[in-house]
C-alpha positions as CSV (number, residue, x, y, z in Angstrom):
1,X,0.0,0.0,0.0
2,X,1.3,3.5,-0.9
3,X,2.3,5.8,1.9
4,X,1.1,9.4,1.4
5,X,3.4,12.3,2.1
6,X,2.0,15.8,2.3
7,X,3.7,19.1,1.5
8,X,2.6,22.7,2.0
9,X,3.8,25.9,0.6
10,X,2.6,29.5,0.7
11,X,2.9,31.9,-2.3
12,X,2.3,35.6,-1.6
13,X,2.1,38.1,-4.3
14,X,4.1,41.2,-3.4
15,X,3.7,43.1,-6.7
16,X,0.8,45.5,-6.2
17,X,2.3,48.8,-7.4
18,X,-0.7,50.8,-6.2
19,X,-3.5,50.0,-8.7
20,X,-3.5,46.2,-8.4
21,X,-4.1,44.4,-11.7
22,X,-5.8,47.4,-13.3
23,X,-4.0,46.6,-16.5
24,X,-1.3,44.3,-17.8
25,X,1.6,46.7,-17.2
26,X,0.3,48.1,-13.9
27,X,1.6,45.3,-11.6
28,X,4.8,43.5,-10.8
29,X,5.0,39.7,-11.0
30,X,7.0,39.7,-7.7
31,X,6.1,37.1,-5.1
32,X,7.5,35.1,-2.3
33,X,7.5,31.3,-2.0
34,X,7.6,30.0,1.6
35,X,7.3,26.8,3.5
36,X,7.3,26.7,7.2
37,X,10.3,28.4,8.7
38,X,12.5,28.1,5.6
39,X,13.9,31.2,4.1
40,X,11.6,32.7,1.4
41,X,12.4,32.2,-2.2
42,X,12.0,35.5,-4.1
43,X,10.0,34.8,-7.3
44,X,8.7,36.5,-10.4
45,X,7.8,35.5,-13.9
46,X,10.4,35.0,-16.7
47,X,11.6,38.4,-18.1
48,X,9.9,37.5,-21.3
49,X,6.6,37.7,-19.4
50,X,7.4,41.0,-17.7
51,X,9.2,39.4,-14.8
52,X,12.3,40.3,-12.8
53,X,15.4,38.5,-14.0
54,X,16.9,38.8,-10.5
55,X,14.3,36.5,-9.0
56,X,13.5,32.8,-9.6
57,X,10.7,32.0,-12.0
58,X,8.5,29.0,-11.9
59,X,10.2,27.4,-14.9
60,X,13.6,27.6,-13.2
61,X,12.1,26.1,-10.0
62,X,10.6,23.2,-12.0
63,X,14.0,22.6,-13.6
64,X,15.8,22.8,-10.3
65,X,13.3,20.4,-8.7
66,X,13.9,17.8,-11.4
67,X,17.7,18.3,-11.1
68,X,17.7,18.0,-7.3
69,X,15.4,14.9,-7.3
70,X,17.6,13.1,-9.9
71,X,20.7,13.9,-7.9
72,X,19.3,12.8,-4.6
73,X,18.0,9.5,-6.1
74,X,21.3,9.0,-7.9
75,X,23.4,9.5,-4.7
76,X,21.2,7.0,-2.9
77,X,21.7,4.3,-5.5
78,X,25.4,5.0,-5.7
79,X,25.6,4.6,-1.9
80,X,23.8,1.3,-1.8
81,X,25.8,0.0,-4.8
82,X,29.3,0.9,-3.5
83,X,29.9,3.7,-6.0
84,X,31.8,6.5,-4.1
85,X,30.8,9.9,-5.6
86,X,33.1,12.7,-4.6
87,X,31.6,15.5,-6.8
88,X,28.3,16.1,-8.5
89,X,27.4,19.2,-10.5
90,X,24.4,19.3,-12.9
91,X,23.6,22.0,-15.4
92,X,20.1,21.0,-16.4
93,X,18.4,22.5,-19.4
94,X,14.7,22.6,-20.3
95,X,12.6,23.6,-23.3
96,X,9.2,25.2,-23.1
97,X,6.9,25.8,-26.0
98,X,4.3,28.6,-25.8
99,X,1.3,29.4,-27.9
100,X,-1.0,32.2,-27.2
101,X,-1.4,32.6,-23.4
102,X,-0.4,29.0,-22.6
103,X,2.7,26.8,-22.7
104,X,4.2,23.5,-21.7
105,X,7.6,22.0,-21.2
106,X,8.6,19.7,-24.0
107,X,11.7,18.2,-22.5
108,X,14.3,18.5,-19.7
109,X,17.8,17.2,-19.8
110,X,20.0,16.8,-16.8
111,X,23.7,16.9,-17.5
112,X,25.4,15.7,-14.3
113,X,29.1,15.8,-14.1
114,X,30.2,13.2,-11.6
115,X,33.5,12.3,-10.1
116,X,33.9,8.9,-8.6
117,X,36.7,7.4,-6.4
118,X,38.0,4.6,-8.7
119,X,38.1,3.6,-12.4
120,X,36.3,0.4,-11.5
121,X,33.2,2.5,-10.5
122,X,32.7,4.3,-13.8
123,X,30.4,1.8,-15.5
124,X,28.1,1.5,-12.5
125,X,28.2,5.2,-12.0
126,X,26.9,5.7,-15.5
127,X,24.3,2.9,-15.3
128,X,22.8,4.0,-12.0
129,X,21.3,7.1,-13.7
130,X,18.7,4.7,-15.1
131,X,17.7,3.7,-11.5
132,X,17.8,7.3,-10.3
133,X,15.5,8.3,-13.2
134,X,13.1,5.4,-12.5
135,X,12.9,6.4,-8.8
136,X,12.8,10.2,-9.1
137,X,9.6,11.4,-7.6
138,X,9.5,14.6,-9.5
139,X,10.3,13.0,-12.9
140,X,7.5,10.5,-12.3
141,X,5.1,13.5,-11.8
142,X,5.6,15.4,-15.0
143,X,4.1,14.7,-18.5
144,X,7.2,15.4,-20.6
145,X,10.5,13.5,-21.2
146,X,13.3,14.0,-18.6
147,X,16.5,12.7,-20.1
148,X,19.9,12.3,-18.5
149,X,23.3,12.8,-20.2
150,X,25.9,12.1,-17.5
151,X,29.7,12.6,-17.6
152,X,31.7,10.5,-15.2
153,X,35.4,11.0,-14.4
154,X,37.7,9.5,-11.8
155,X,39.3,11.8,-9.3
């Protein structure tokens, strides 16, 4: 039987410039994302949609969530399979298509660069990305492809 896990966040719009949403250019897309006692994440929309480039946008946060989830699943599988990871950096990319006032992601690719402890670990380190992808909660929750293109070195 599945165990249920619940999560809660609070998003507060902080972009009322005095006249609310009286017209498209009259308000800021600024907002704060919070959860419990965690520090707030300052958010906005993508600059293409009149957002503030100095703040996180929802598309970046989705990409970050997919990247984080893959990494955490991957590190778990490496640990239980005897692969010693000493460094992990991912520069994920995502593509979103828009039409009219709607849009959707068409693909995300995670590009993890991993360093492992020994040459004998490289093949398993590459292969374990399949397990990480299979187990990633966030990747299992989206309706577009999430691919992985890892690079593994020994260090």
